DOKOLGU-456927 format. One record per residue: residue number from 1; z, x, y of N, C-alpha, C in turn. Coordinates in steps of 0.2 Angstrom, whole numbers, always signed. Each point is the difference from the previous one (the first is absolute). Layout:
residues N
<pos=NUM | n_w=Z | n_u=X | n_v=Y | ca_w=Z | ca_u=X | ca_v=Y | c_w=Z | c_u=X | c_v=Y> $
...
END
This chain:
residues 109
<pos=1 | n_w=+372 | n_u=+857 | n_v=-743 | ca_w=+2 | ca_u=+2 | ca_v=+6 | c_w=+7 | c_u=+5 | c_v=+0> $
<pos=2 | n_w=+1 | n_u=+4 | n_v=+4 | ca_w=+5 | ca_u=+5 | ca_v=+0 | c_w=+5 | c_u=-2 | c_v=+6> $
<pos=3 | n_w=+6 | n_u=+0 | n_v=-1 | ca_w=+5 | ca_u=-2 | ca_v=+5 | c_w=+1 | c_u=+7 | c_v=+5> $
<pos=4 | n_w=-1 | n_u=-1 | n_v=+6 | ca_w=+0 | ca_u=+6 | ca_v=+5 | c_w=+7 | c_u=+0 | c_v=+3> $
<pos=5 | n_w=+3 | n_u=-6 | n_v=+1 | ca_w=+6 | ca_u=+0 | ca_v=+4 | c_w=+3 | c_u=-7 | c_v=+0> $
<pos=6 | n_w=+6 | n_u=-1 | n_v=+2 | ca_w=+3 | ca_u=-6 | ca_v=+0 | c_w=+5 | c_u=+0 | c_v=+6> $
<pos=7 | n_w=+0 | n_u=-6 | n_v=+4 | ca_w=+4 | ca_u=-1 | ca_v=+6 | c_w=+4 | c_u=-6 | c_v=-1> $
<pos=8 | n_w=+4 | n_u=-2 | n_v=+6 | ca_w=+4 | ca_u=-6 | ca_v=-1 | c_w=-4 | c_u=-6 | c_v=+0> $
<pos=9 | n_w=-6 | n_u=-1 | n_v=+2 | ca_w=-4 | ca_u=-6 | ca_v=+0 | c_w=-6 | c_u=+0 | c_v=-4> $
<pos=10 | n_w=-1 | n_u=+6 | n_v=-4 | ca_w=-6 | ca_u=+0 | ca_v=-4 | c_w=-1 | c_u=+7 | c_v=-3> $
<pos=11 | n_w=-6 | n_u=+1 | n_v=-2 | ca_w=-2 | ca_u=+6 | ca_v=-4 | c_w=-7 | c_u=+2 | c_v=+2> $
<pos=12 | n_w=-2 | n_u=+6 | n_v=-2 | ca_w=-7 | ca_u=+3 | ca_v=+1 | c_w=-2 | c_u=+2 | c_v=-6> $
<pos=13 | n_w=-6 | n_u=-2 | n_v=-2 | ca_w=-3 | ca_u=+2 | ca_v=-6 | c_w=-8 | c_u=+2 | c_v=+1> $
<pos=14 | n_w=-2 | n_u=+3 | n_v=-5 | ca_w=-8 | ca_u=+2 | ca_v=+1 | c_w=-3 | c_u=-7 | c_v=-3> $
<pos=15 | n_w=-7 | n_u=+0 | n_v=+3 | ca_w=-4 | ca_u=-5 | ca_v=-2 | c_w=-7 | c_u=+2 | c_v=+0> $
<pos=16 | n_w=-5 | n_u=-3 | n_v=-3 | ca_w=-7 | ca_u=+2 | ca_v=+0 | c_w=-4 | c_u=-6 | c_v=+2> $
<pos=17 | n_w=-5 | n_u=+1 | n_v=+3 | ca_w=-5 | ca_u=-5 | ca_v=+2 | c_w=-5 | c_u=-1 | c_v=-6> $
<pos=18 | n_w=+0 | n_u=-7 | n_v=-2 | ca_w=-5 | ca_u=-2 | ca_v=-5 | c_w=-7 | c_u=+3 | c_v=+1> $
<pos=19 | n_w=-3 | n_u=+2 | n_v=-5 | ca_w=-7 | ca_u=+2 | ca_v=+1 | c_w=-1 | c_u=+8 | c_v=+2> $
<pos=20 | n_w=+4 | n_u=+2 | n_v=+5 | ca_w=-1 | ca_u=+7 | ca_v=+2 | c_w=+5 | c_u=+4 | c_v=-3> $
<pos=21 | n_w=+6 | n_u=-3 | n_v=-1 | ca_w=+6 | ca_u=+4 | ca_v=-3 | c_w=+3 | c_u=+4 | c_v=+5> $
<pos=22 | n_w=-2 | n_u=-1 | n_v=+7 | ca_w=+3 | ca_u=+4 | ca_v=+5 | c_w=+8 | c_u=-1 | c_v=+0> $
<pos=23 | n_w=+4 | n_u=+5 | n_v=+1 | ca_w=+7 | ca_u=-1 | ca_v=+0 | c_w=+3 | c_u=-1 | c_v=+7> $
<pos=24 | n_w=+5 | n_u=-4 | n_v=+0 | ca_w=+4 | ca_u=-2 | ca_v=+6 | c_w=+7 | c_u=+0 | c_v=-1> $
<pos=25 | n_w=+4 | n_u=+0 | n_v=+5 | ca_w=+7 | ca_u=-2 | ca_v=+0 | c_w=+1 | c_u=-7 | c_v=+2> $
<pos=26 | n_w=+4 | n_u=-4 | n_v=-4 | ca_w=+1 | ca_u=-7 | ca_v=+1 | c_w=+8 | c_u=-1 | c_v=+1> $
<pos=27 | n_w=+1 | n_u=-1 | n_v=+7 | ca_w=+7 | ca_u=-2 | ca_v=+1 | c_w=+1 | c_u=-7 | c_v=+0> $
<pos=28 | n_w=+5 | n_u=-2 | n_v=-4 | ca_w=+1 | ca_u=-8 | ca_v=-1 | c_w=+7 | c_u=-1 | c_v=+2> $
<pos=29 | n_w=+1 | n_u=-4 | n_v=+5 | ca_w=+6 | ca_u=-2 | ca_v=+3 | c_w=+2 | c_u=-7 | c_v=-1> $
<pos=30 | n_w=+7 | n_u=-1 | n_v=-1 | ca_w=+2 | ca_u=-7 | ca_v=-1 | c_w=+2 | c_u=-2 | c_v=+7> $
<pos=31 | n_w=-4 | n_u=-4 | n_v=+2 | ca_w=+1 | ca_u=-2 | ca_v=+7 | c_w=+6 | c_u=-5 | c_v=+1> $
<pos=32 | n_w=+2 | n_u=-3 | n_v=-5 | ca_w=+5 | ca_u=-5 | ca_v=+0 | c_w=+7 | c_u=+4 | c_v=+1> $
<pos=33 | n_w=+0 | n_u=+6 | n_v=-2 | ca_w=+6 | ca_u=+5 | ca_v=+1 | c_w=+0 | c_u=+3 | c_v=+7> $
<pos=34 | n_w=-5 | n_u=-1 | n_v=+4 | ca_w=+0 | ca_u=+3 | ca_v=+7 | c_w=+3 | c_u=-5 | c_v=+5> $
<pos=35 | n_w=+5 | n_u=+2 | n_v=+4 | ca_w=+2 | ca_u=-4 | ca_v=+6 | c_w=-5 | c_u=-1 | c_v=+5> $
<pos=36 | n_w=+0 | n_u=-4 | n_v=+5 | ca_w=-5 | ca_u=-1 | ca_v=+5 | c_w=-2 | c_u=+6 | c_v=+4> $
<pos=37 | n_w=+5 | n_u=+4 | n_v=+1 | ca_w=-1 | ca_u=+6 | ca_v=+4 | c_w=-4 | c_u=+5 | c_v=-4> $
<pos=38 | n_w=+2 | n_u=+1 | n_v=-6 | ca_w=-4 | ca_u=+5 | ca_v=-5 | c_w=-7 | c_u=-3 | c_v=-1> $
<pos=39 | n_w=-1 | n_u=-6 | n_v=-1 | ca_w=-7 | ca_u=-3 | ca_v=-1 | c_w=-4 | c_u=+1 | c_v=+7> $
<pos=40 | n_w=+3 | n_u=-1 | n_v=+6 | ca_w=-4 | ca_u=+2 | ca_v=+6 | c_w=-2 | c_u=+7 | c_v=+0> $
<pos=41 | n_w=+5 | n_u=+4 | n_v=-1 | ca_w=-1 | ca_u=+8 | ca_v=+0 | c_w=-6 | c_u=+1 | c_v=-5> $
<pos=42 | n_w=+0 | n_u=-3 | n_v=-6 | ca_w=-5 | ca_u=+1 | ca_v=-5 | c_w=-7 | c_u=-2 | c_v=+3> $
<pos=43 | n_w=+0 | n_u=-5 | n_v=+3 | ca_w=-7 | ca_u=-3 | ca_v=+3 | c_w=-2 | c_u=+5 | c_v=+5> $
<pos=44 | n_w=+4 | n_u=+3 | n_v=+4 | ca_w=-1 | ca_u=+5 | ca_v=+5 | c_w=-3 | c_u=+6 | c_v=-3> $
<pos=45 | n_w=+3 | n_u=+3 | n_v=-5 | ca_w=-2 | ca_u=+6 | ca_v=-4 | c_w=-7 | c_u=-1 | c_v=-3> $
<pos=46 | n_w=-1 | n_u=-6 | n_v=-3 | ca_w=-7 | ca_u=-1 | ca_v=-3 | c_w=-5 | c_u=+0 | c_v=+6> $
<pos=47 | n_w=+2 | n_u=-4 | n_v=+5 | ca_w=-5 | ca_u=+0 | ca_v=+6 | c_w=-2 | c_u=+7 | c_v=+2> $
<pos=48 | n_w=+5 | n_u=+4 | n_v=+1 | ca_w=-1 | ca_u=+7 | ca_v=+2 | c_w=-4 | c_u=+4 | c_v=-5> $
<pos=49 | n_w=+2 | n_u=+0 | n_v=-6 | ca_w=-4 | ca_u=+3 | ca_v=-5 | c_w=-7 | c_u=-2 | c_v=-1> $
<pos=50 | n_w=-1 | n_u=-6 | n_v=+1 | ca_w=-7 | ca_u=-3 | ca_v=+0 | c_w=-5 | c_u=+4 | c_v=+5> $
<pos=51 | n_w=+3 | n_u=+2 | n_v=+6 | ca_w=-3 | ca_u=+2 | ca_v=+6 | c_w=-1 | c_u=+8 | c_v=+0> $
<pos=52 | n_w=+3 | n_u=+3 | n_v=-5 | ca_w=+0 | ca_u=+8 | ca_v=-1 | c_w=-5 | c_u=+2 | c_v=-4> $
<pos=53 | n_w=-3 | n_u=+6 | n_v=+2 | ca_w=-4 | ca_u=+3 | ca_v=-5 | c_w=+1 | c_u=+8 | c_v=+2> $
<pos=54 | n_w=+4 | n_u=+3 | n_v=-4 | ca_w=+2 | ca_u=+7 | ca_v=+1 | c_w=+1 | c_u=+3 | c_v=-6> $
<pos=55 | n_w=-2 | n_u=+7 | n_v=-1 | ca_w=+1 | ca_u=+3 | ca_v=-6 | c_w=+7 | c_u=+1 | c_v=-3> $
<pos=56 | n_w=+5 | n_u=+0 | n_v=+4 | ca_w=+7 | ca_u=+1 | ca_v=-2 | c_w=+4 | c_u=-6 | c_v=+0> $
<pos=57 | n_w=-3 | n_u=-6 | n_v=+0 | ca_w=+3 | ca_u=-6 | ca_v=+0 | c_w=-3 | c_u=-5 | c_v=-5> $
<pos=58 | n_w=+4 | n_u=-3 | n_v=-5 | ca_w=-3 | ca_u=-4 | ca_v=-5 | c_w=-4 | c_u=-5 | c_v=+3> $
<pos=59 | n_w=-6 | n_u=-2 | n_v=-4 | ca_w=-4 | ca_u=-5 | ca_v=+2 | c_w=+2 | c_u=-6 | c_v=-3> $
<pos=60 | n_w=+0 | n_u=-6 | n_v=+4 | ca_w=+1 | ca_u=-7 | ca_v=-3 | c_w=-7 | c_u=-3 | c_v=-1> $
<pos=61 | n_w=-1 | n_u=-2 | n_v=-6 | ca_w=-7 | ca_u=-3 | ca_v=-2 | c_w=+0 | c_u=-8 | c_v=+0> $
<pos=62 | n_w=+6 | n_u=-3 | n_v=-2 | ca_w=+0 | ca_u=-7 | ca_v=-1 | c_w=+7 | c_u=-2 | c_v=-1> $
<pos=63 | n_w=+1 | n_u=-7 | n_v=+2 | ca_w=+6 | ca_u=-3 | ca_v=-1 | c_w=-1 | c_u=-7 | c_v=-3> $
<pos=64 | n_w=+4 | n_u=-2 | n_v=-4 | ca_w=-1 | ca_u=-7 | ca_v=-2 | c_w=+7 | c_u=-3 | c_v=-2> $
<pos=65 | n_w=+1 | n_u=-6 | n_v=+1 | ca_w=+6 | ca_u=-4 | ca_v=-1 | c_w=+0 | c_u=-4 | c_v=-7> $
<pos=66 | n_w=+4 | n_u=+1 | n_v=-4 | ca_w=+1 | ca_u=-4 | ca_v=-6 | c_w=+6 | c_u=-5 | c_v=+1> $
<pos=67 | n_w=-2 | n_u=-6 | n_v=+3 | ca_w=+5 | ca_u=-5 | ca_v=+2 | c_w=+4 | c_u=-2 | c_v=-6> $
<pos=68 | n_w=-4 | n_u=-1 | n_v=-6 | ca_w=+4 | ca_u=-2 | ca_v=-6 | c_w=+5 | c_u=+4 | c_v=-2> $
<pos=69 | n_w=+0 | n_u=+7 | n_v=+0 | ca_w=+5 | ca_u=+4 | ca_v=-2 | c_w=+4 | c_u=+3 | c_v=+6> $
<pos=70 | n_w=-2 | n_u=-2 | n_v=+6 | ca_w=+4 | ca_u=+2 | ca_v=+6 | c_w=-1 | c_u=+8 | c_v=+2> $
<pos=71 | n_w=-6 | n_u=+2 | n_v=-2 | ca_w=-1 | ca_u=+7 | ca_v=+1 | c_w=-6 | c_u=+2 | c_v=+5> $
<pos=72 | n_w=+1 | n_u=+5 | n_v=+4 | ca_w=-5 | ca_u=+3 | ca_v=+4 | c_w=-3 | c_u=+6 | c_v=-3> $
<pos=73 | n_w=-6 | n_u=+1 | n_v=-1 | ca_w=-3 | ca_u=+6 | ca_v=-3 | c_w=-4 | c_u=+3 | c_v=+5> $
<pos=74 | n_w=+1 | n_u=+7 | n_v=+0 | ca_w=-3 | ca_u=+4 | ca_v=+5 | c_w=-4 | c_u=+6 | c_v=-4> $
<pos=75 | n_w=-6 | n_u=+0 | n_v=+1 | ca_w=-4 | ca_u=+5 | ca_v=-4 | c_w=-2 | c_u=+6 | c_v=+5> $
<pos=76 | n_w=+3 | n_u=+6 | n_v=-2 | ca_w=-1 | ca_u=+6 | ca_v=+4 | c_w=-3 | c_u=+5 | c_v=-4> $
<pos=77 | n_w=-2 | n_u=+5 | n_v=+4 | ca_w=-3 | ca_u=+7 | ca_v=-3 | c_w=+6 | c_u=+3 | c_v=-4> $
<pos=78 | n_w=-3 | n_u=+2 | n_v=-6 | ca_w=+5 | ca_u=+4 | ca_v=-5 | c_w=+0 | c_u=+7 | c_v=+2> $
<pos=79 | n_w=+6 | n_u=+2 | n_v=+2 | ca_w=+0 | ca_u=+7 | ca_v=+2 | c_w=+4 | c_u=+4 | c_v=-5> $
<pos=80 | n_w=-2 | n_u=+6 | n_v=-1 | ca_w=+3 | ca_u=+5 | ca_v=-5 | c_w=+6 | c_u=+3 | c_v=+3> $
<pos=81 | n_w=+5 | n_u=+2 | n_v=-3 | ca_w=+5 | ca_u=+4 | ca_v=+2 | c_w=+7 | c_u=-3 | c_v=+1> $
<pos=82 | n_w=+0 | n_u=-6 | n_v=-2 | ca_w=+7 | ca_u=-4 | ca_v=+1 | c_w=+1 | c_u=-2 | c_v=+7> $
<pos=83 | n_w=+6 | n_u=-3 | n_v=+1 | ca_w=+2 | ca_u=-2 | ca_v=+6 | c_w=+4 | c_u=+5 | c_v=+4> $
<pos=84 | n_w=+2 | n_u=-2 | n_v=+6 | ca_w=+3 | ca_u=+5 | ca_v=+5 | c_w=+8 | c_u=+1 | c_v=-3> $
<pos=85 | n_w=+3 | n_u=-6 | n_v=-2 | ca_w=+6 | ca_u=+1 | ca_v=-3 | c_w=+1 | c_u=+5 | c_v=-6> $
<pos=86 | n_w=-5 | n_u=+0 | n_v=-4 | ca_w=+0 | ca_u=+4 | ca_v=-6 | c_w=-1 | c_u=+7 | c_v=+2> $
<pos=87 | n_w=-5 | n_u=+1 | n_v=+5 | ca_w=-1 | ca_u=+7 | ca_v=+3 | c_w=+6 | c_u=+3 | c_v=+3> $
<pos=88 | n_w=+4 | n_u=-4 | n_v=+4 | ca_w=+6 | ca_u=+2 | ca_v=+3 | c_w=+5 | c_u=+2 | c_v=-5> $
<pos=89 | n_w=+1 | n_u=-4 | n_v=-5 | ca_w=+5 | ca_u=+2 | ca_v=-6 | c_w=-2 | c_u=+6 | c_v=-3> $
<pos=90 | n_w=-7 | n_u=+2 | n_v=-1 | ca_w=-2 | ca_u=+7 | ca_v=-3 | c_w=+3 | c_u=+6 | c_v=+4> $
<pos=91 | n_w=+2 | n_u=-1 | n_v=+7 | ca_w=+2 | ca_u=+5 | ca_v=+4 | c_w=+8 | c_u=-1 | c_v=+1> $
<pos=92 | n_w=+4 | n_u=+3 | n_v=-4 | ca_w=+7 | ca_u=-2 | ca_v=+0 | c_w=+3 | c_u=+1 | c_v=+7> $
<pos=93 | n_w=-2 | n_u=+5 | n_v=+4 | ca_w=+2 | ca_u=+1 | ca_v=+7 | c_w=-4 | c_u=-3 | c_v=+5> $
<pos=94 | n_w=-4 | n_u=-5 | n_v=-2 | ca_w=-5 | ca_u=-3 | ca_v=+5 | c_w=-5 | c_u=+5 | c_v=+2> $
<pos=95 | n_w=-5 | n_u=-2 | n_v=+5 | ca_w=-5 | ca_u=+4 | ca_v=+2 | c_w=+2 | c_u=+4 | c_v=+6> $
<pos=96 | n_w=-2 | n_u=+5 | n_v=+1 | ca_w=+1 | ca_u=+4 | ca_v=+6 | c_w=-3 | c_u=-3 | c_v=+6> $
<pos=97 | n_w=+3 | n_u=+1 | n_v=+6 | ca_w=-3 | ca_u=-3 | ca_v=+6 | c_w=-7 | c_u=+2 | c_v=+1> $
<pos=98 | n_w=-2 | n_u=+6 | n_v=-2 | ca_w=-7 | ca_u=+2 | ca_v=+1 | c_w=-5 | c_u=-4 | c_v=-5> $
<pos=99 | n_w=+2 | n_u=-1 | n_v=-6 | ca_w=-3 | ca_u=-4 | ca_v=-5 | c_w=-1 | c_u=-7 | c_v=+2> $
<pos=100 | n_w=+6 | n_u=-3 | n_v=+3 | ca_w=+0 | ca_u=-7 | ca_v=+2 | c_w=-5 | c_u=-1 | c_v=+6> $
<pos=101 | n_w=+0 | n_u=+5 | n_v=+4 | ca_w=-4 | ca_u=-1 | ca_v=+6 | c_w=-8 | c_u=+1 | c_v=-2> $
<pos=102 | n_w=-1 | n_u=+4 | n_v=-5 | ca_w=-7 | ca_u=+0 | ca_v=-2 | c_w=-3 | c_u=-6 | c_v=-3> $
<pos=103 | n_w=+5 | n_u=-3 | n_v=-4 | ca_w=-2 | ca_u=-7 | ca_v=-3 | c_w=-1 | c_u=-5 | c_v=+5> $
<pos=104 | n_w=+4 | n_u=+0 | n_v=+5 | ca_w=-1 | ca_u=-5 | ca_v=+6 | c_w=-6 | c_u=+2 | c_v=+3> $
<pos=105 | n_w=-2 | n_u=+6 | n_v=+2 | ca_w=-6 | ca_u=+2 | ca_v=+3 | c_w=-6 | c_u=-3 | c_v=-4> $
<pos=106 | n_w=+0 | n_u=+1 | n_v=-7 | ca_w=-5 | ca_u=-3 | ca_v=-4 | c_w=-1 | c_u=-7 | c_v=+0> $
<pos=107 | n_w=+6 | n_u=-4 | n_v=+0 | ca_w=-1 | ca_u=-7 | ca_v=+1 | c_w=-2 | c_u=-2 | c_v=+7> $
<pos=108 | n_w=+1 | n_u=+4 | n_v=+5 | ca_w=-2 | ca_u=-2 | ca_v=+7 | c_w=-7 | c_u=+2 | c_v=+1> $
<pos=109 | n_w=-3 | n_u=+4 | n_v=-4 | ca_w=-7 | ca_u=+2 | ca_v=+2 | c_w=-5 | c_u=-4 | c_v=-2> $
END
């Protein structure tokens, strides 16, 4: 697997389904490191993502809890192009208002 990113409570790596070799992004979160409010917000985010099916929003396929290691694993669509933070860093002066508005329009359509 390839590390795609790391945050305060975990990391995101590539993974593949056995048999089909389909590629996914696997977000693994150390739930013991989350305070009750963050854990509540995570549950809400997962519930929202489960209900969405939009071409400009990452799809959530599955979640599973590893109680032994205190981790929550979230299997998501693997999207090319890096994350938003990386894209913003590529533009030293940020995005123009017009470009930002276009991206928002794409996400909302």
